[in-house]
C-alpha positions as semicolon CSV with decimal commas, in nm:
position;residue;x (nm);y (nm);z (nm)
1;M;2,553;0,616;1,366
2;G;2,188;0,713;1,313
3;P;2,078;1,027;1,122
4;Q;1,978;1,190;1,447
5;H;2,350;1,234;1,516
6;D;2,416;1,423;1,182
7;N;2,495;1,746;1,364
8;R;2,759;1,573;1,570
9;L;2,942;1,419;1,265
10;E;3,264;1,622;1,310
11;L;3,292;1,511;1,674
12;L;3,226;1,147;1,587
13;L;3,479;1,149;1,307
14;T;3,734;1,313;1,539
15;R;3,689;1,023;1,780
16;V;3,732;0,764;1,521
17;H;4,042;0,944;1,382
18;N;4,180;0,920;1,739
19;G;4,144;0,546;1,739
20;K;3,806;0,506;1,920
21;Q;3,513;0,297;1,812
22;V;3,192;0,488;1,805
23;V;2,838;0,362;1,817
24;A;2,605;0,666;1,802
25;T;2,246;0,529;1,812
26;E;2,117;0,661;2,141
27;E;1,838;0,914;2,172
28;H;1,942;1,259;2,053
29;R;1,707;1,546;1,963
30;I;1,739;1,641;1,599
31;L;1,808;2,014;1,542
32;E;1,607;2,199;1,283
33;D;1,921;2,330;1,113
34;I;2,004;1,979;0,973
35;T;1,670;1,903;0,817
36;T;1,741;2,035;0,466
37;A;1,733;1,727;0,241
38;R;1,961;1,660;-0,050
39;R;1,817;1,785;-0,380
40;D;1,892;1,537;-0,655
41;S;1,630;1,691;-0,890
42;P;1,561;2,051;-0,992
43;V;1,190;1,966;-1,011
44;S;1,093;1,726;-0,728
45;A;1,221;1,761;-0,373
46;W;1,204;1,524;-0,072
47;V;1,110;1,690;0,252
48;N;1,159;1,502;0,581
49;V;0,868;1,556;0,814
50;I;0,932;1,279;1,077
51;Y;1,250;1,111;1,179
52;G;1,303;0,780;1,363
53;C;1,070;0,488;1,417
54;N;0,877;0,360;1,726
55;E;0,788;0,025;1,562
56;R;0,960;-0,291;1,664
57;C;0,933;-0,516;1,357
58;S;1,114;-0,832;1,442
59;Y;1,324;-0,828;1,122
60;C;1,426;-0,462;1,116
61;V;1,722;-0,280;1,267
62;V;1,595;0,074;1,178
63;P;1,451;0,161;1,533
64;A;1,785;0,079;1,690
65;V;1,980;0,301;1,453
66;R;1,740;0,588;1,376
67;G;1,604;0,647;1,725
68;R;1,247;0,726;1,834
69;E;1,009;0,916;1,631
70;Q;1,064;1,300;1,606
71;S;0,815;1,507;1,407
72;R;0,910;1,852;1,272
73;T;0,662;2,131;1,338
74;P;0,408;2,213;1,062
75;Q;0,542;2,569;1,049
76;A;0,904;2,448;0,977
77;I;0,783;2,207;0,715
78;R;0,571;2,465;0,542
79;Q;0,855;2,718;0,547
80;E;1,088;2,468;0,380
81;I;0,829;2,396;0,106
82;E;0,778;2,769;0,046
83;G;1,151;2,805;0,001
84;L;1,151;2,514;-0,246
85;A;0,869;2,673;-0,444
86;A;1,058;2,998;-0,457
87;R;1,345;2,816;-0,617
88;G;1,135;2,662;-0,884
89;Y;1,040;2,323;-0,746
90;R;0,707;2,192;-0,866
91;E;0,662;1,871;-0,656
92;V;0,736;1,771;-0,298
93;T;0,736;1,423;-0,145
94;L;0,696;1,422;0,239
95;L;0,915;1,156;0,391
96;G;0,907;0,943;0,705
97;Q;0,987;0,595;0,806
98;N;0,628;0,570;0,922
99;I;0,483;0,891;0,778
100;D;0,127;0,835;0,885
101;A;0,246;0,837;1,242
102;Y;0,345;1,207;1,196
103;G;0,260;1,427;1,494
104;R;0,184;1,160;1,756
105;D;0,493;1,278;1,951
106;M;0,389;1,642;1,917
107;P;0,140;1,767;2,179
108;G;-0,073;2,078;2,125
109;I;-0,330;2,212;1,880
110;A;-0,271;2,154;1,507
111;P;-0,280;2,449;1,266
112;T;-0,621;2,315;1,147
113;G;-0,753;2,363;1,502
114;R;-0,771;1,990;1,589
115;R;-0,658;1,874;1,929
116;R;-0,340;1,716;1,792
117;N;-0,127;1,716;1,482
118;T;-0,165;1,434;1,226
119;L;-0,044;1,377;0,871
120;T;-0,392;1,476;0,756
121;D;-0,364;1,810;0,932
122;L;-0,020;1,864;0,787
123;L;-0,147;1,803;0,429
124;H;-0,423;2,063;0,476
125;F;-0,171;2,306;0,621
126;I;0,075;2,290;0,330
127;H;-0,165;2,227;0,047
128;D;-0,200;2,592;-0,070
129;V;0,178;2,674;-0,099
130;P;0,186;2,872;-0,429
131;G;0,403;2,719;-0,703
132;I;0,385;2,362;-0,578
133;A;0,172;2,161;-0,824
134;R;0,199;1,812;-0,669
135;I;0,233;1,665;-0,327
136;R;0,323;1,298;-0,234
137;F;0,405;1,119;0,085
138;A;0,581;0,796;0,184
139;T;0,615;0,553;0,349
140;S;0,283;0,464;0,503
141;H;0,223;0,197;0,771
142;P;-0,106;-0,005;0,753
143;R;-0,136;0,028;1,133
144;Y;-0,198;0,411;1,113
145;F;-0,349;0,457;0,768
146;S;-0,688;0,617;0,839
147;N;-1,008;0,674;0,644
148;R;-0,965;1,044;0,720
149;L;-0,634;1,041;0,540
150;I;-0,784;0,870;0,243
151;D;-1,066;1,115;0,222
152;T;-0,830;1,407;0,243
153;C;-0,623;1,269;-0,047
154;A;-0,943;1,245;-0,256
155;E;-1,038;1,606;-0,156
156;L;-0,720;1,795;-0,201
157;P;-0,631;1,843;-0,572
158;K;-0,256;1,869;-0,532
159;L;-0,234;1,529;-0,360
160;C;-0,128;1,265;-0,615
161;E;-0,311;0,943;-0,668
162;H;-0,034;0,714;-0,554
163;F;0,000;0,538;-0,224
164;H;0,300;0,342;-0,104
165;I;0,182;0,106;0,175
166;P;0,406;-0,199;0,247
167;F;0,228;-0,526;0,350
168;Q;0,539;-0,743;0,386
169;S;0,334;-1,071;0,396
170;G;-0,006;-1,192;0,306
171;D;-0,020;-1,437;0,593
172;D;-0,157;-1,329;0,934
173;E;0,068;-1,562;1,135
174;V;0,381;-1,439;0,951
175;L;0,261;-1,080;1,013
176;R;0,215;-1,150;1,378
177;Q;0,570;-1,298;1,407
178;M;0,699;-0,993;1,219
179;L;0,528;-0,770;1,485
180;R;0,362;-0,566;1,218
181;G;0,041;-0,490;1,410
182;Y;-0,228;-0,562;1,141
183;T;-0,377;-0,844;0,940
184;A;-0,405;-0,915;0,570
185;T;-0,777;-0,843;0,605
186;R;-0,706;-0,500;0,746
187;Y;-0,468;-0,429;0,457
188;R;-0,723;-0,534;0,200
189;R;-0,979;-0,304;0,361
190;I;-0,735;-0,003;0,331
191;I;-0,683;-0,078;-0,042
192;A;-1,066;-0,122;-0,100
193;R;-1,130;0,213;0,072
194;I;-0,872;0,380;-0,139
195;R;-1,011;0,246;-0,465
196;A;-1,366;0,340;-0,363
197;A;-1,266;0,704;-0,296
198;I;-0,992;0,730;-0,576
199;P;-1,066;0,465;-0,835
200;D;-0,761;0,536;-1,055
201;A;-0,516;0,536;-0,757
202;A;-0,184;0,351;-0,802
203;I;-0,082;0,120;-0,516
204;S;0,278;0,029;-0,452
205;A;0,416;-0,175;-0,160
206;D;0,711;-0,374;-0,018
207;A;0,701;-0,752;0,049
208;I;0,945;-1,004;0,208
209;V;0,967;-1,368;0,118
210;G;1,138;-1,639;0,321
211;F;1,085;-1,501;0,666
212;P;1,200;-1,761;0,931
213;G;0,949;-2,047;0,944
214;E;0,746;-1,934;0,649
215;T;0,578;-2,237;0,497
216;E;0,491;-2,284;0,130
217;E;0,122;-2,237;0,224
218;Q;0,193;-1,911;0,400
219;F;0,395;-1,787;0,108
220;G;0,105;-1,880;-0,109
221;R;-0,115;-1,630;0,075
222;T;0,127;-1,354;-0,026
223;L;0,090;-1,462;-0,392
224;D;-0,289;-1,461;-0,338
225;L;-0,284;-1,099;-0,204
226;V;-0,071;-0,979;-0,490
227;E;-0,297;-1,159;-0,741
228;E;-0,609;-1,004;-0,581
229;I;-0,489;-0,648;-0,535
230;G;-0,280;-0,601;-0,852
231;F;-0,003;-0,364;-0,746
232;D;0,128;-0,102;-0,984
233;Q;0,470;-0,169;-0,834
234;L;0,600;-0,392;-0,562
235;N;0,947;-0,386;-0,409
236;T;1,037;-0,740;-0,319
237;A;1,321;-0,889;-0,113
238;A;1,425;-1,222;0,026
239;Y;1,456;-1,214;0,408
240;S;1,805;-1,139;0,527
241;P;1,906;-1,162;0,888
242;R;1,998;-0,832;1,051
243;P;2,221;-0,855;1,362
244;G;2,054;-0,764;1,686
245;T;1,704;-0,837;1,561
246;P;1,472;-1,113;1,714
247;A;1,416;-1,275;1,372
248;A;1,790;-1,318;1,314
249;V;1,840;-1,557;1,615
250;R;1,555;-1,790;1,526
251;G;1,641;-2,150;1,460
252;D;1,406;-2,192;1,173
253;Q;1,588;-1,991;0,908
254;L;1,503;-2,095;0,552
255;G;1,760;-2,197;0,303
256;E;1,881;-1,962;0,031
257;A;1,749;-2,184;-0,244
258;V;1,398;-2,168;-0,106
259;K;1,414;-1,792;-0,061
260;V;1,546;-1,735;-0,411
261;D;1,280;-1,963;-0,560
262;R;0,999;-1,781;-0,385
263;L;1,141;-1,438;-0,477
264;Q;1,149;-1,537;-0,845
265;R;0,798;-1,663;-0,839
266;L;0,675;-1,355;-0,669
267;N;0,866;-1,122;-0,911
268;A;0,711;-1,299;-1,211
269;L;0,361;-1,248;-1,064
270;V;0,433;-0,881;-0,980
271;E;0,549;-0,802;-1,337
272;S;0,247;-0,974;-1,483
273;K;0,005;-0,781;-1,264
274;A;0,194;-0,448;-1,320
275;R;0,160;-0,502;-1,695
276;E;-0,209;-0,561;-1,656
277;R;-0,241;-0,238;-1,458
278;S;-0,048;-0,052;-1,725
279;L;-0,305;-0,147;-1,987
280;R;-0,547;0,119;-1,839
281;Y;-0,320;0,392;-1,966
282;D;-0,323;0,280;-2,334
283;G;-0,459;0,563;-2,547
284;R;-0,530;0,790;-2,241
285;V;-0,402;1,146;-2,213
286;E;-0,194;1,188;-1,894
287;E;-0,053;1,496;-1,722
288;V;0,325;1,437;-1,697
289;L;0,563;1,644;-1,486
290;V;0,887;1,664;-1,691
291;E;1,186;1,567;-1,474
292;A;1,481;1,548;-1,716
293;A;1,618;1,411;-2,047
294;N;1,599;1,033;-2,081
295;P;1,969;0,930;-2,000
296;K;1,937;0,642;-2,245
297;D;1,794;0,844;-2,531
298;S;1,878;1,210;-2,577
299;T;1,588;1,268;-2,812
300;Q;1,343;1,194;-2,527
301;L;1,228;1,359;-2,206
302;M;1,103;1,162;-1,911
303;G;0,855;1,246;-1,636
304;R;0,587;1,091;-1,416
305;T;0,215;1,084;-1,411
306;R;0,025;1,180;-1,096
307;T;0,001;0,804;-1,031
308;N;0,385;0,785;-1,044
309;R;0,420;0,600;-1,371
310;L;0,739;0,691;-1,561
311;V;0,662;0,830;-1,909
312;F;0,903;0,888;-2,206
313;F;0,816;1,116;-2,498
314;P;0,990;1,316;-2,768
315;T;1,175;1,624;-2,642
316;G;1,016;1,893;-2,859
317;H;1,014;2,237;-2,692
318;H;0,941;2,115;-2,340
319;R;1,169;2,168;-2,041
320;S;1,229;2,029;-1,696
321;G;0,936;2,139;-1,468
322;D;0,679;2,162;-1,738
323;L;0,338;1,998;-1,698
324;V;0,272;1,827;-2,032
325;R;-0,032;1,647;-2,159
326;V;0,090;1,318;-2,314
327;R;-0,116;1,071;-2,512
328;I;0,006;0,723;-2,412
329;D;0,097;0,516;-2,716
330;R;0,289;0,226;-2,565
331;V;0,260;0,051;-2,227
332;R;0,508;-0,161;-2,040
333;A;0,498;-0,317;-1,698
334;F;0,666;-0,026;-1,520
335;S;0,683;0,260;-1,773
336;L;0,490;0,422;-2,063
337;S;0,571;0,605;-2,383
338;G;0,368;0,869;-2,567
339;T;0,330;1,182;-2,772
340;A;0,310;1,535;-2,627
341;L;-0,012;1,719;-2,709
342;N;0,075;2,071;-2,592
């Protein structure tokens, strides 16, 4: 079943209990009363703003399971965020499978007065909610990532300097076969525009190695892109066939040994570049939003910078939800350690 059927869960379970097999992936309008996300943190909350996916990436089963895109109204989203702020949350992350496609299924005038709703309009509309100190959003699709969105993130002070924009492959032919709808050149231009507008921005992404038919030369272009851009974090995966997807029935599947080798080589480069990116924090003072105690060391707290770097520092008198100025004393590839200054 897809999440668009959450409000029918009791009925579906009853059918299964009565011995029936259920496949609930058809179109079904999501009701507003099931949009409250699970809250795993007392400080940072996830807020769903768009469900479903209209993309048809050849390796992905998500559209078949999650249904077509359904955007929540700006008013409902702001109301949820206001409720979170009233309960003490300091940070919200707006969520969507393709979040920068927000609003394209929603006719009418945006709260900002534009002719249609966009993610940029939504960010302006929710930015002034009292009590919320930070706003993030994920996951972005390069096909829809606009210069207007970048300029808005540079302009609005609560928008954090972190962008998660999957590229999946650095080779144009592989991207074409994946049905991603952009080129590696287009991706590079997006990152260049972000860094021109927000020089310290952190960039994270997703990448797949071993897509059917991927040659060593094509994989090399993925390595080249990672080397050139220098991601702060990169989620990597070896291609795995998903039943019912076009890529799964191709006859040019790569062997597991090839995929594992490429994944290991990519991961080694990712860690090396992330370590280089971390060096810029050494000795700097960063604003850290305290999330909780370090589960591995009770004498430490942990939190995140605006650029989404995890930071550990001695507990002191600070509590979850505090914004703390921390001098960074030690850098690692994917985390930092420091000393609180306030």
